[in-house]
C-alpha positions in Angstrom: -0.3 0.1 0.2 0.8 3.1 -0.7 1.0 4.8 3.0 0.8 8.4 2.4 0.8 9.3 -1.3 -1.8 10.7 -3.2 -2.4 7.5 -5.2 -4.2 6.2 -2.3 -6.8 8.3 -0.8 -9.0 4.9 0.3 -8.1 3.4 3.3 -8.9 0.1 5.1 -10.2 1.7 8.6 -14.6 2.0 8.7 -16.2 4.2 10.7 -20.2 3.5 11.6 -22.2 6.3 10.1 -25.8 6.4 10.1 -26.9 5.8 7.0 -26.3 8.7 4.2 -23.8 10.7 6.2 -20.4 12.6 6.0 -17.8 12.9 8.7 -15.2 14.5 9.1 -12.4 13.3 11.1 -9.2 15.0 11.8 -6.3 13.3 11.9 -3.1 15.4 12.0 -4.3 19.0 13.2 -2.3 20.4 10.7 -1.9 24.3 10.6 -1.8 26.3 6.8 1.2 27.1 6.5 1.5 30.3 4.2 5.8 31.5 3.0 7.0 29.7 6.4 8.5 27.2 4.4 9.6 28.0 1.3 11.8 25.1 -0.3 8.8 22.3 0.6 6.8 22.2 -2.4 4.8 19.2 -4.0 5.6 17.1 -6.5 2.9 16.5 -9.4 2.2 14.1 -12.3 0.6 14.5 -15.0 -3.1 13.7 -16.6 -4.1 12.8 -20.3 -5.2 16.5 -20.4 -1.9 17.8 -19.5 -3.3 19.1 -16.2 -1.1 18.5 -12.8 -2.1 16.4 -9.6 -0.5 16.2 -6.4 1.4 12.9 -5.8 3.2 13.1 -2.3 5.6 16.3 -1.5 8.9 17.3 -0.9 11.9 19.4 -0.5 14.3 21.9 -2.5 17.5 21.2 -0.7 19.9 22.6 -4.2 18.9 25.2 -6.2 18.3 21.8 -8.1 17.4 18.7 -5.7 13.8 18.0 -5.0 14.0 15.5 -2.6 11.1 12.4 -2.0 10.0 9.5 -1.2 11.7 5.9 -3.1 7.8 5.1 -3.0 6.4 8.6 -4.4 8.7 7.9 -7.4 8.1 4.5 -8.2 4.5 4.5 -8.4 5.1 7.8 -10.7 7.9 5.3 -12.9 5.5 1.8 -12.4 2.6 3.0 -11.8 1.8 5.9 -14.0 4.9 5.3 -16.7 6.5 8.8 -16.3 10.0 9.5 -15.9 9.8 13.2 -15.4 8.2 14.9 -12.7 7.2 18.7 -11.6 7.3 20.4 -8.8 5.4 23.5 -7.2 6.1 25.5 -4.2 2.6 27.1 -4.2 1.2 27.3 -0.9 -1.7 26.8 -2.3 -2.6 25.8 -5.5 -5.3 23.0 -8.2 -8.2 24.5 -5.4 -11.1 23.2 -7.6 -13.0 20.4 -7.3 -10.6 18.1 -9.5 -7.1 20.2 -8.6 -6.5 20.5 -12.0 -3.3 22.1 -11.8 -2.4 24.7 -15.7 0.0 26.4 -13.6 3.8 26.4 -15.0 5.6 24.4 -12.7 9.9 23.8 -12.0 10.3 20.3 -14.9 12.3 17.5 -13.8 13.4 13.7 -13.6 13.1 11.2 -11.6 15.6 9.0 -9.2 15.3 6.8 -6.5 17.7 4.6 -5.0 19.1 1.7 -6.6 18.1 -0.8 -4.1 15.4 0.9 -3.6 11.8 -2.0 -3.2 8.4 -2.0 -1.5 6.9 -1.3 1.0 9.3 1.4 2.5 13.1 0.0 2.2 15.9 2.5 1.1 12.4 4.7 0.8 14.2 7.8 -0.7 13.8 9.5 -3.6 15.0 12.9 -6.0 14.2 15.2 -9.0 16.5 16.6 -10.5 15.1 19.5 -11.7 16.0 21.5 -15.5 16.7 24.8 -14.2 17.8 25.8 -10.7 15.1 27.5 -8.6 15.8 31.1 -7.5 14.7 33.2 -5.3 13.9 30.0 -2.9 16.4 29.2 -0.3 17.4 25.3 -0.2 16.9 23.5 3.6 20.6 21.6 4.7 20.7 17.4 4.4 21.0 16.2 7.4 25.0 14.9 7.2 25.9 11.3 7.8 25.3 9.9 11.0 24.2 12.8 12.7 21.3 11.0 15.3 22.6 8.6 16.1 24.6 10.0 19.2 21.9 12.4 19.7 19.8 8.8 20.7 23.4 7.7 22.8 22.8 10.8 25.0 18.8 10.8 24.5 18.9 14.2 23.1 16.4 13.0 20.6 13.6 13.0 23.3 13.9 16.6 23.5 14.3 17.8 20.0 11.1 19.5 18.1 9.9 18.0 14.9 9.0 19.8 12.5 7.3 18.2 9.8 6.0 19.6 6.3 2.8 18.8 3.1 0.6 18.7 0.9 -1.1 15.9 2.5 -4.9 15.9 3.6 -5.3 17.0 6.9 -9.0 15.3 7.6 -10.2 12.1 6.8 -14.1 12.2 4.9 -15.7 9.3 5.4 -18.3 8.5 2.7 -21.3 6.1 2.7 -20.3 2.3 0.8 -16.4 3.8 0.1 -14.9 4.5 3.7 -12.5 6.8 4.5 -10.7 8.9 1.6 -8.4 12.1 2.4 -9.2 14.1 -0.2 -7.1 17.3 -0.6 -7.0 21.2 -0.4 -3.8 21.9 -2.4 -2.3 24.1 1.1 1.1 22.9 3.0 0.3 23.1 6.0 3.1 22.3 9.1 2.4 20.0 12.3 5.0 19.4 15.5 5.9 16.0 16.5 7.6 14.2 19.5 10.2 11.0 19.7 9.6 7.6 20.4 12.2 5.6 18.8 15.2 5.7 15.7 16.8 2.4 13.9 18.5 1.9 11.6 16.8 2.9 9.1 14.1 4.9 10.6 12.6 7.5 12.9 9.6 7.2 14.6 7.8 9.7 15.7 4.3 10.4 18.4 1.3 12.0 15.7 -1.1 10.8 18.5 -2.7 14.7 19.0 -4.5 13.4 22.8 -0.7 13.1 23.7 -0.9 16.8 22.9 0.8 16.3 19.4 0.4 16.8 15.8 1.2 15.0 12.4 2.0 14.1 8.6 -1.2 12.4 6.9 -1.7 11.2 2.7 -0.3 13.3 0.5 2.3 14.0 2.9 5.1 11.7 1.9 8.2 12.6 0.4 7.8 15.6 2.4 10.7 17.0 5.6 10.9 16.3 9.3 13.0 19.2 9.5 15.0 19.6 13.2 17.2 22.1 14.2 20.5 20.6 16.1 23.7 22.3 17.6 21.9 26.0 16.2 21.2 24.5 12.9 18.0 23.7 11.5 18.1 20.0 9.6 16.5 17.9 7.0 16.5 14.4 9.1 14.1 11.8 7.0 11.7 12.1 4.5 8.4 11.4 5.4 7.9 7.1 4.8 4.7 5.9 6.4 2.6 5.2 9.6 -0.5 4.0 10.9 -3.2 3.0 7.8 -5.7 6.3 9.7 -2.8 8.6 10.6 -3.4 8.9 13.9 -0.6 7.7 15.6 2.8 6.6 14.8 4.5 8.5 11.2 7.5 6.4 10.0 10.1 8.3 8.3 13.4 7.5 6.8 16.3 9.2 8.0 18.7 10.8 5.3 21.6 11.3 7.7 22.3 7.4 7.3 26.1 5.8 5.6 22.9 4.3 2.9 20.8 7.1 2.1 24.3 9.8 1.0 25.2 6.5 -0.3 22.9 7.9 -3.3 21.8 11.3 -2.7 25.8 13.1 -2.1 26.8 12.6 -5.9 23.2 15.2 -7.0 23.7 17.1 -3.6 27.2 17.9 -5.5 26.5 18.7 -9.1 24.4 21.9 -7.8 
C-alpha cells in the first residue's frame, strides 16, 4: 500500500455512521503554512489532458535537487509510466474540485535509490530539476551520522520535530466508500515528538490526544525538520505509519550512510 501518497486515498479503516451521513475526523491537526517554509513543495504528475495532480511532497535541498520518497517516484515510474516530474512551491494551489493545476511548475527527472523496493526499503528519491530554482533558499540535508550520537545521549527525545507537506488534514467518511483523504492543495505544518530511532527510520508520535500532530496522505516524501546545534536540518522524509494517520509517522532517515550513498552525487551537482 502506498501509505501516504496522493495515489492511495481510500483506506481500510471503517467508521460507523448513519446511512447517508458524512463525517470529518481530524487526523493530524495540521495548520496552513503560508510562506513559512517556501522550500517545501509538491511533487506533481501529468494527467492525459495536460493538467497536473499532486502525488507527494518534498523539499528543495539544492537549487536543482528536490528531495522526496522512493515509493513516490516508484508509483510515478511504474504506476503511471512517467519518468519526468513537475514540482511547485505554491503554498495554495489546485483549489478547484478536481485539483487541476495548469500553472507552469518546475520540470525535472525522477531518480530513486537503486536499492529501493517495496514497501519502504531505501525509501529516498529526488527530482533533478532542469534548471536551478531562484529566490528560494534550499534546506540543509542532515549529514551522515547526525542522529545516532543524539540517540545514545538521550537528546532526541528533547528535540522538536516539524513536518511540512501537502497532505490531507482531515478524513472524510463517505457512505459505502469508507474513509478517504481529500486534498485542499494547501501546504501545512505539524509538530511531533520522538518515539524511537532504528538504523533506517525515525518513528514519531503524532497522537493528538497526547499533544502531538503529524503527517497524513500526500505528505510522503515531505521533510521532518529538526534544529540541532543551531542548524535546522532535514533529518528524514515521510515514508509510512498507521493507516488512519492517528498514531505514528515512520520516516526514512537521510542522515545514514545508505541515504548519502545515493544523495551525495546529486547534492554535488548544484
